[in-house]
C-alpha positions as CSV (number, residue, x, y, z in Angstrom):
1,M,-21.7,-17.0,-13.9
2,T,-25.0,-15.2,-13.2
3,A,-25.7,-11.3,-12.3
4,P,-25.7,-12.6,-8.7
5,A,-22.5,-13.7,-9.0
6,K,-21.3,-10.7,-10.1
7,E,-23.2,-8.5,-7.5
8,A,-21.8,-10.9,-4.8
9,L,-17.8,-10.5,-5.8
10,E,-18.8,-6.5,-5.9
11,A,-20.1,-6.9,-2.2
12,T,-17.2,-8.9,-1.1
13,F,-14.8,-6.5,-2.4
14,L,-16.3,-3.7,-1.0
15,R,-16.7,-5.6,1.9
16,L,-12.8,-6.6,2.2
17,L,-12.2,-3.0,1.2
18,E,-13.9,-1.6,4.8
19,E,-11.7,-4.0,6.2
20,R,-8.3,-3.3,4.7
21,P,-6.1,-1.3,2.3
22,L,-6.9,-2.0,-1.4
23,R,-3.0,-2.8,-2.0
24,E,-3.8,-5.9,0.4
25,I,-6.6,-7.4,-1.7
26,T,-6.5,-9.7,-4.3
27,V,-8.4,-11.5,-6.8
28,K,-7.4,-14.4,-5.0
29,D,-9.1,-13.2,-1.2
30,I,-12.4,-12.0,-3.3
31,V,-13.1,-15.4,-5.0
32,Q,-11.9,-17.1,-1.6
33,A,-14.2,-14.8,0.5
34,C,-17.1,-14.8,-2.0
35,G,-17.0,-18.8,-2.7
36,V,-16.8,-18.8,-6.5
37,N,-13.8,-19.5,-8.4
38,R,-11.0,-16.9,-10.5
39,N,-13.0,-17.7,-13.9
40,T,-16.1,-16.2,-12.7
41,F,-14.3,-13.5,-11.4
42,Y,-12.5,-12.9,-14.6
43,Y,-15.6,-13.6,-16.1
44,H,-17.2,-10.4,-14.7
45,F,-14.1,-8.1,-14.3
46,K,-10.5,-7.6,-16.0
47,D,-9.1,-6.9,-12.8
48,I,-9.4,-5.6,-9.9
49,P,-9.5,-1.7,-11.1
50,A,-12.2,-3.2,-13.3
51,L,-14.2,-4.3,-10.4
52,L,-13.3,-1.1,-8.4
53,E,-14.2,1.2,-11.0
54,E,-17.9,-0.5,-11.8
55,I,-18.7,-0.4,-8.0
56,I,-18.0,3.1,-8.0
57,M,-20.0,4.0,-10.8
58,D,-22.9,1.6,-9.9
59,Q,-23.0,3.4,-6.3
60,A,-22.7,6.4,-8.1
61,D,-25.7,6.0,-10.6
62,R,-27.5,4.6,-7.2
63,I,-27.3,7.6,-5.2
64,I,-28.0,9.8,-8.0
65,A,-31.3,8.0,-9.0
66,A,-32.5,7.8,-5.2
67,Q,-31.5,11.7,-4.6
68,G,-33.5,13.0,-8.0
69,P,-33.1,16.8,-8.9
70,A,-31.1,18.7,-6.3
71,A,-33.1,21.2,-4.8
72,S,-29.8,23.4,-3.8
73,L,-26.4,23.3,-3.9
74,A,-25.9,22.0,-0.9
75,D,-28.0,19.2,-2.0
76,C,-25.6,18.6,-5.1
77,L,-22.7,18.6,-2.8
78,E,-24.2,16.6,0.1
79,T,-24.9,13.6,-3.0
80,A,-21.9,13.7,-4.0
81,A,-20.4,12.7,-1.1
82,R,-22.9,10.3,0.0
83,F,-21.1,7.0,-1.5
84,A,-18.2,8.1,0.5
85,Q,-20.4,8.9,3.7
86,E,-21.7,5.1,3.6
87,H,-18.4,3.6,2.8
88,R,-15.9,5.6,4.7
89,Q,-13.3,3.3,6.0
90,A,-13.2,1.5,2.2
91,V,-13.2,5.3,0.4
92,L,-10.6,6.2,2.7
93,H,-8.4,2.6,1.5
94,I,-9.0,3.8,-1.9
95,N,-8.0,7.6,-1.6
96,Q,-4.8,6.1,-0.2
97,S,-4.2,3.4,-2.7
98,A,-2.6,4.0,-6.2
99,H,-5.8,3.9,-7.9
100,R,-6.8,7.1,-6.3
101,N,-7.0,8.6,-9.7
102,L,-9.9,6.0,-10.6
103,F,-11.4,6.8,-7.8
104,E,-11.4,10.9,-8.2
105,L,-12.3,10.4,-12.2
106,C,-15.4,8.7,-11.0
107,L,-16.1,11.3,-8.3
108,M,-15.5,14.1,-11.0
109,D,-18.0,12.7,-13.2
110,V,-20.5,12.4,-10.3
111,C,-20.1,15.9,-9.5
112,R,-20.7,17.0,-13.0
113,R,-23.9,14.6,-13.0
114,V,-25.2,15.8,-9.8
115,V,-24.4,19.7,-10.8
116,E,-26.0,19.2,-14.6
117,D,-29.3,18.1,-12.6
118,Y,-29.5,21.0,-10.6
119,A,-28.4,23.7,-13.0
120,A,-31.2,22.2,-15.4
121,A,-33.9,23.2,-12.6
122,A,-32.0,26.4,-11.4
123,M,-30.8,28.0,-14.5
124,G,-34.1,26.9,-16.4
125,G,-34.9,28.1,-19.6
126,A,-32.4,31.2,-19.1
127,A,-31.3,32.5,-22.3
128,L,-27.5,32.1,-21.8
129,P,-24.5,31.7,-24.0
130,P,-23.7,27.9,-24.6
131,G,-20.0,28.6,-23.4
132,D,-21.2,30.4,-20.2
133,R,-23.6,27.9,-19.2
134,A,-21.0,25.1,-19.5
135,V,-18.3,27.5,-17.3
136,I,-21.0,27.8,-15.2
137,I,-21.4,24.2,-14.6
138,R,-17.8,23.2,-14.3
139,F,-17.1,25.7,-11.8
140,Y,-19.8,24.1,-9.6
141,Q,-18.4,20.6,-10.8
142,C,-15.0,21.5,-9.8
143,E,-16.0,23.2,-6.1
144,C,-17.7,20.0,-5.4
145,F,-15.2,17.8,-6.2
146,G,-12.7,19.9,-4.4
147,Q,-14.6,20.3,-1.1
148,I,-15.0,16.2,-1.2
149,M,-11.5,15.9,-2.1
150,A,-10.3,18.4,0.7
151,W,-12.4,16.7,3.1
152,L,-11.0,13.0,2.5
153,N,-7.7,14.3,2.4
154,N,-8.5,15.7,6.2
155,G,-9.8,11.9,6.7
156,M,-13.2,12.5,6.9
157,R,-12.9,14.4,10.1
158,Y,-15.6,17.0,10.1
159,D,-19.4,17.4,9.2
160,I,-19.2,17.9,5.2
161,G,-23.0,18.4,5.2
162,K,-22.5,21.1,8.0
163,Q,-19.6,22.5,5.9
164,F,-21.4,22.4,2.4
165,R,-24.6,24.6,4.1
166,R,-22.3,27.0,5.7
167,L,-20.5,27.5,2.4
168,C,-24.0,27.6,0.4
169,Y,-24.8,30.3,2.8
170,L,-21.7,32.4,2.3
171,A,-22.1,32.1,-1.6
172,E,-25.5,32.8,-1.9
173,G,-26.8,35.0,-4.6
174,L,-23.6,34.0,-6.2
175,T,-25.2,32.0,-8.9
176,E,-27.7,34.7,-9.6
177,Q,-25.0,37.1,-9.9
178,M,-23.5,34.6,-12.9
179,L,-26.8,34.2,-14.5
180,N,-27.3,38.0,-14.7
181,R,-23.9,38.7,-16.1
182,A,-23.9,35.9,-18.4
183,T,-27.6,37.2,-20.0
184,E,-26.2,40.6,-20.2
185,A,-25.5,42.0,-23.9
186,D,-22.4,42.4,-24.5
187,T,-20.3,45.7,-24.2
């Protein structure tokens, strides 16, 4: 019951999820394909949703660590979408499952973390009221999340990176406007 067994269970589940919908995958399928017993599965995970959450968060941590701080809002959006791009069919299966809400919660967290990293660099030492800083971060978090969910709900049929870059071009100057307004004295 070592870490390699846990990693093997995660990799097996992800592979199965690439092949078929989540509702068709059982613990029995996972352990048989992995070559371990059920006790090994339950030693590491309470159930399949717990396994799913662990995979999503581990992948998110890996992607964010590899990316480093985003240099632009387009980078934020592309980083948040990377797991979906790397595991296209699995993510589509999750998005169409009863556990979609778990994926959405994890995606919202990833969007927040990526945007916070970007905001720390973009806002720098700007003297913003704490509430305004949080509002700006939440705005971009929700924009990032909404763009990715719209793309997923459209079956990932368009180039999301191209759309992100275009969106950022069209919104150029918006962040600066928000920062300027936040730092203006109350009137």
